[in-house]
PANUTI-392493 format. One line per 10 residues: number of its first residue (from 1); for each residue x, y, z of C-alpha. Coordinates in Angstrom, 2 decimals, padded with zeros to 5 digits. Example, Ala and Ser with C-alpha at 12.3 -4.5 7.8 and 13.67 -1.06 7.14 Angstrom:
1	012.30 -004.50 007.80; 013.67 -001.06 007.14
//
This chain:
1	061.04 045.50 034.65; 058.19 046.18 036.95; 055.22 044.31 035.81; 051.45 044.30 036.72; 050.24 041.80 039.13; 049.47 038.40 037.46; 046.15 036.50 037.84; 045.27 032.79 037.37; 042.69 032.08 034.69; 040.34 029.38 035.77
11	039.84 026.44 033.43; 036.62 026.68 031.95; 034.74 023.60 032.10; 036.86 022.09 034.86; 033.86 021.88 037.13; 031.92 020.37 034.24; 034.67 017.75 034.00; 034.42 016.87 037.60; 030.58 016.77 037.42; 030.71 014.34 034.74
21	033.27 012.25 036.40; 031.11 012.00 039.49; 028.09 010.92 037.22; 030.17 008.31 035.77; 031.31 007.17 039.25; 027.56 007.17 040.38; 026.42 005.02 037.22; 029.30 002.49 037.81; 028.28 002.26 041.41; 024.68 001.65 040.62
31	025.37 -000.85 038.13; 027.80 -002.79 040.70; 025.16 -002.35 043.29; 022.51 -003.98 040.88; 025.05 -006.79 040.04; 025.65 -007.50 043.59; 021.99 -007.78 044.44; 021.28 -010.04 041.44; 024.37 -012.16 042.38; 023.08 -012.59 045.96
41	019.57 -013.49 044.95; 020.77 -015.74 042.43; 022.80 -017.53 045.00; 019.96 -017.56 047.51; 017.68 -019.05 044.95; 020.10 -021.79 043.99; 020.55 -022.67 047.65; 016.85 -022.92 048.07; 016.48 -024.96 044.86; 019.12 -027.34 046.17
51	017.39 -027.43 049.57; 014.15 -028.30 047.93; 015.80 -031.04 045.79; 017.29 -032.52 048.78; 013.65 -032.56 050.44; 012.51 -034.35 047.40; 015.04 -036.90 047.68; 014.17 -037.60 051.27; 010.62 -038.13 050.11; 011.67 -040.57 047.67
61	013.70 -042.46 050.22; 010.39 -042.47 052.45; 008.51 -044.01 049.45; 011.33 -046.73 049.00; 011.20 -047.40 052.73; 007.33 -047.93 052.52; 007.81 -050.26 049.38; 010.30 -052.31 051.32; 007.88 -052.75 054.05; 005.32 -053.90 051.71
71	007.80 -056.40 050.07; 008.83 -057.74 053.67; 005.18 -058.40 054.39; 004.79 -060.46 051.38; 008.04 -062.31 051.92; 006.78 -063.47 055.30; 003.21 -064.49 054.04; 003.97 -066.05 050.67; 006.75 -068.41 049.50; 006.52 -066.86 045.89
81	005.80 -063.19 046.68; 006.67 -061.62 043.46; 003.14 -061.49 042.00; 001.71 -060.28 045.24; 004.52 -057.61 045.68; 004.07 -056.18 041.97; 000.40 -055.85 042.84; 000.61 -054.22 046.33; 003.23 -051.93 044.96; 001.24 -050.49 042.25
91	-000.63 -047.82 044.60; 002.79 -046.15 045.14; 003.54 -045.66 041.56; 002.32 -042.60 039.59; 002.75 -042.77 035.65; 005.03 -040.05 034.49; 006.11 -039.06 038.04; 007.15 -042.02 040.04; 008.06 -045.52 038.93; 009.02 -048.60 041.04
101	011.32 -051.40 040.12; 011.99 -054.73 041.93; 014.86 -057.08 041.89; 014.48 -060.49 043.29; 017.63 -062.76 044.10; 017.04 -064.88 041.06; 015.73 -062.31 038.57; 017.10 -059.14 037.02; 015.28 -055.73 037.62; 011.51 -055.75 036.63
111	008.93 -052.99 036.52; 005.58 -053.36 038.29; 004.10 -054.43 034.84; 006.32 -057.36 034.91; 008.71 -056.31 032.36; 012.42 -056.73 032.53; 014.19 -053.37 032.74; 017.96 -053.40 031.46; 019.41 -049.96 032.41; 022.84 -049.40 033.79
121	021.61 -046.89 036.07; 019.98 -049.21 038.50; 022.92 -051.76 038.39; 025.12 -048.75 039.15; 022.99 -047.72 042.08; 022.88 -051.28 043.49; 026.63 -051.40 043.19; 027.43 -048.11 045.02; 025.09 -049.46 047.93; 023.81 -045.90 048.58
131	020.31 -044.77 049.91; 019.61 -042.33 046.87; 021.19 -041.10 043.88; 020.56 -038.20 041.36; 019.74 -039.37 037.76; 020.25 -037.11 034.83; 017.51 -036.41 032.11; 018.77 -039.09 029.71; 018.96 -041.73 032.32; 015.59 -040.69 033.55
141	014.11 -041.29 030.02; 015.55 -044.94 030.19; 013.64 -045.36 033.49; 010.36 -044.38 031.77; 010.27 -040.72 033.29; 010.14 -037.37 031.55; 013.43 -035.64 030.27; 014.16 -034.04 033.51; 016.60 -034.34 036.61; 015.27 -037.28 038.75
151	016.06 -039.07 042.02; 016.52 -042.79 042.60; 016.06 -044.35 046.06; 016.78 -047.96 047.23; 015.65 -050.09 049.99; 015.68 -053.79 050.65; 014.15 -056.71 052.48; 015.35 -060.31 053.17; 013.27 -063.31 052.73; 013.27 -066.74 054.83
161	016.18 -067.99 052.88; 018.37 -065.09 053.67; 018.18 -063.61 050.19; 017.90 -059.94 049.67; 015.18 -058.24 047.59; 015.62 -054.69 046.40; 012.94 -052.13 045.60; 013.99 -048.92 043.60; 011.83 -045.97 043.60; 012.61 -043.42 040.52
171	010.82 -040.05 040.73; 011.09 -036.94 038.61; 011.64 -033.64 040.10; 009.19 -031.77 037.69; 008.27 -029.31 040.44; 011.65 -028.03 041.35; 012.88 -026.94 037.99; 009.60 -025.22 037.35; 009.66 -023.57 040.80; 013.30 -022.36 040.02
181	012.60 -021.44 036.45; 009.63 -019.19 037.98; 011.74 -017.86 040.63; 014.48 -016.70 038.14; 011.99 -015.06 036.03; 010.54 -013.19 039.06; 014.15 -012.17 040.01; 014.88 -011.15 036.52; 011.61 -009.12 036.37; 012.51 -007.45 039.57
191	016.07 -006.81 038.25; 014.92 -005.24 035.11; 012.24 -003.12 036.93; 014.88 -001.92 039.37; 017.24 -001.17 036.64; 014.75 000.71 034.73; 013.84 002.88 037.76; 017.66 003.51 038.45; 018.14 004.39 034.68; 015.11 007.07 034.81
201	016.52 008.33 038.02; 020.04 008.59 036.68; 018.67 010.18 033.32; 016.90 012.83 035.34; 020.00 013.42 037.32; 022.16 013.69 034.57; 019.66 016.17 032.83; 019.72 018.25 036.02; 023.46 017.74 036.16; 023.86 019.04 032.58
211	021.68 022.22 033.23; 023.82 022.88 036.44; 027.08 022.47 034.37; 025.85 024.66 031.66; 024.97 027.28 034.33; 028.34 026.84 035.95; 030.17 027.20 032.66; 028.31 030.37 031.79; 029.20 031.50 035.27; 032.87 030.82 034.79
221	032.95 032.39 031.38; 031.51 035.76 032.87; 034.21 035.41 035.64; 036.89 034.92 033.12; 035.99 037.84 031.28; 035.72 039.85 034.39; 039.04 038.91 035.35; 040.50 039.71 031.91; 038.86 043.05 032.13; 040.53 043.58 035.31
231	043.78 042.42 034.32; 043.81 044.79 031.19; 042.71 047.68 033.35; 045.63 046.79 035.99; 048.17 046.47 033.05; 046.83 049.75 031.82; 047.34 051.37 035.41; 050.77 049.71 035.67; 051.77 051.09 032.37; 050.49 054.48 033.23
241	052.48 054.24 036.57; 055.72 053.39 034.73; 055.25 056.30 032.25; 054.43 058.58 035.26; 057.37 057.31 037.20; 059.67 057.96 034.41; 058.48 061.55 033.85; 058.45 062.34 037.51; 062.12 060.97 037.91; 063.20 062.96 034.91
251	061.72 066.13 036.23; 062.93 065.49 039.77; 066.51 064.64 038.61; 067.23 068.25 037.51; 066.19 070.17 040.66; 068.06 067.45 042.74; 071.34 068.12 040.81; 070.87 071.81 041.62; 070.19 071.08 045.19; 073.22 068.88 045.45
261	075.39 071.25 043.78; 074.24 074.19 046.16; 074.85 072.08 049.10; 078.46 071.50 047.73; 079.02 075.14 047.50; 077.74 075.64 051.20; 079.97 072.93 052.41; 082.89 074.73 050.59; 082.11 078.02 052.19; 081.50 076.77 055.95
271	084.85 075.27 056.89; 084.70 076.47 060.54; 080.96 076.23 061.31; 080.51 072.57 062.28; 076.96 072.52 062.89; 075.76 074.26 059.47; 078.50 072.04 057.68; 076.99 068.92 059.25; 073.46 070.07 057.98; 074.75 070.97 054.53
281	076.42 067.42 054.20; 073.14 065.74 055.44; 071.30 067.65 052.51; 073.93 066.51 050.01; 073.85 062.83 051.21; 070.10 062.63 051.28; 069.91 064.21 047.77; 072.24 061.54 046.66; 070.15 058.84 048.23; 067.02 060.19 046.39
291	068.87 060.28 043.04; 070.12 056.66 043.51; 066.63 055.60 044.21; 065.26 057.29 041.23; 068.03 055.78 038.94; 067.27 052.28 040.28; 063.51 052.77 039.58; 064.44 053.84 035.97; 066.59 050.98 035.40; 063.78 048.45 036.62
301	061.27 050.39 034.41; 063.59 049.90 031.34; 063.80 046.10 032.05; 066.73 045.96 034.42; 067.10 043.32 037.17; 067.62 043.99 040.94; 071.08 043.77 042.18; 072.33 040.86 044.19; 074.43 041.59 047.47; 074.68 040.01 050.83
311	073.59 042.31 054.15; 072.49 041.83 057.52; 068.85 041.87 058.24; 069.34 044.12 061.27; 071.14 046.60 059.04; 068.33 046.64 056.69; 065.67 047.30 059.36; 067.92 049.83 061.01; 068.71 051.80 057.85; 064.97 052.05 056.91
321	064.04 053.09 060.42; 066.78 055.87 060.41; 065.11 057.32 057.29; 061.70 057.52 058.92; 062.49 058.24 062.48; 061.94 062.15 062.13; 058.41 061.31 060.65; 057.60 059.13 063.84; 058.94 061.62 066.00; 056.76 064.41 064.60
331	053.68 062.22 064.53; 054.21 061.20 068.30; 054.37 057.51 067.28; 056.79 054.96 068.85; 058.93 052.83 066.56; 060.06 049.57 068.04; 062.65 047.23 066.37; 062.85 043.52 067.29; 065.85 042.23 065.46; 067.67 039.45 067.28
341	071.48 039.51 066.59; 071.65 035.78 065.73; 069.44 036.33 062.75; 070.85 035.11 059.57; 071.75 037.46 056.73; 069.83 038.27 053.38; 070.76 038.44 049.85; 069.13 040.88 047.29; 068.97 044.52 046.34; 069.53 046.50 049.65
351	068.49 049.68 048.21; 065.02 048.34 046.85; 064.42 046.45 050.16; 065.11 049.54 052.16; 062.69 051.42 050.03; 060.18 048.78 050.61; 060.46 048.97 054.35; 060.42 052.79 054.27; 057.07 052.83 052.48; 055.48 050.27 054.80
361	056.93 052.16 057.81; 055.38 055.48 056.56; 052.08 053.85 055.91; 051.90 052.40 059.32; 052.96 055.98 060.77; 050.07 057.56 058.71; 047.54 054.87 060.02; 048.50 055.53 063.52; 047.42 058.14 066.19; 049.67 060.05 068.56
371	050.85 057.56 071.47; 050.43 054.45 069.44; 053.38 052.13 068.52; 054.62 050.50 065.32; 056.80 047.41 065.61; 059.19 045.99 063.05; 059.93 042.38 063.89; 062.32 040.14 062.06; 062.44 036.26 062.50; 063.03 033.21 060.62
381	060.22 030.69 059.77; 060.68 027.35 057.73; 064.02 028.50 056.06; 062.86 031.91 055.24; 063.06 035.51 056.56; 059.95 037.10 057.79; 059.53 040.75 058.16; 056.59 041.92 059.94; 055.38 045.61 060.30; 052.51 045.92 062.86
391	050.43 049.14 063.73; 047.81 050.10 066.10; 045.85 052.05 063.62; 041.99 051.44 062.65; 042.91 048.89 060.08; 041.92 048.16 056.56; 037.95 047.86 055.80; 037.50 044.37 054.84; 035.50 045.47 051.76; 038.76 047.04 050.43
401	041.26 044.41 051.73; 041.62 042.87 048.25; 042.14 046.26 046.50; 044.75 047.83 048.57; 047.67 046.63 046.46; 046.12 047.93 043.20; 048.10 050.72 041.69; 046.70 054.34 042.52; 044.02 052.78 045.01; 044.40 054.55 048.31
411	042.39 054.80 051.49; 044.04 058.09 052.41; 042.26 061.37 052.04; 042.81 063.18 048.58; 045.97 064.89 048.24; 047.63 062.47 051.13; 048.44 059.45 049.03; 049.17 058.21 045.50; 048.11 054.59 045.82; 051.51 053.38 044.71
421	053.35 052.39 047.94; 051.80 048.90 048.41; 051.73 048.26 044.52; 055.50 049.17 044.34; 056.27 047.08 047.62; 054.60 044.05 046.28; 056.59 044.02 043.20; 059.83 044.48 044.98; 058.85 041.57 046.97; 058.17 039.45 043.95
431	061.47 040.54 042.30; 063.02 038.74 045.26; 061.10 035.59 045.11; 059.06 036.54 048.16; 055.44 036.87 049.41; 053.65 039.92 050.80; 050.49 039.56 052.82; 048.25 041.88 054.88; 046.50 040.66 058.21; 043.66 042.62 059.96
441	044.07 042.42 063.66; 041.26 042.61 066.35; 040.20 044.92 067.75; 042.22 047.04 065.52; 045.68 047.35 063.82; 047.30 045.88 060.56; 050.00 043.42 060.23; 051.99 043.36 056.89; 053.93 040.23 056.60; 056.94 039.93 054.11
451	058.60 036.42 053.68; 061.87 036.33 051.71; 064.42 033.75 051.23; 066.84 033.78 054.09
//
């Protein structure tokens, strides 16, 4: 059954979905970017804190070396240097910040106030024989320092008897944690400020996008309504076309029968007149051809399907050209056929495809001027058979290019066209699982391309 051209209904909101998807992607990208910035800054701040702590440890080592120099000076000037050492080292000690401890060969660790200090931290530091050590908050408290990370530096000196004296300097890193904490708070404040700014920016973009999507949705709904109206109008025209075609076919069938009968009578009455006999037989054959075409269209209008038969592509083109050659001769237009003999065959309804080519050739002839040329070219492309009808006419106006296949739409003067030729041609092509396209040539001319399964 011949059906009106279908159209694709756009998915309302599809653009909205894509817009929301882009917003989500933008939001995730912003969050990842903020996370990367925060991570990098935290890493750099941690590295800076570690470097500052290393500098603090170096300063503690320097204090320990200075204390060892004081100790060595006392060892060289006094046989019993301990009281002098404790007195001379007191300027290096800062209560709550830096504490010094001395270990003589015959005594355990003592503080500068002469009290014995029994903490495993000093013994462990002495046993490892290092220059400095990190001290945890609990161990720092045992050394008389605040509950914070501290550094312990050791240095030694040898007395006249070859015995080793050790000075330990324990200092609290009170500035580094505070500085690190302040830096992290500043970093967090910057991160929150940047996040708030980006959030406001994203909120504004989302609001703007929402308005844009609502407008796009409204436009899509209007376009959908317009396309539905066009589809209904086209379906109505197609129904009218089928009704008209059925009525016209019925009305034509009776006079065609009369013409065929009279031609048969003429054939029987002119047994010796070869010329007139041939003319009468031609009338009879062409009348039967018209009758077959009418019956085929009536079958399709009632829901029938195209016949399937094998035939040569060149045979199809030549048969269509034979039917229209008198029109081309009368109009003074040359008809050129380009059908290589090695072309593969085709499969389909020969009569319908012949009618299709006849319609296209007649349109090309009508669009041409005397002396112009119309070419029919057959070729294969990507496993399909391509038929092209090219004329040298003035072409189809660009503004009307999308409407030329609508039923009852024609660019010919009133009374010279019905507007059904291309509409019927497109339906015949679709019945054969093919495609029909129109190309405007420069500076003038039109090419109609039909692609069918080979």
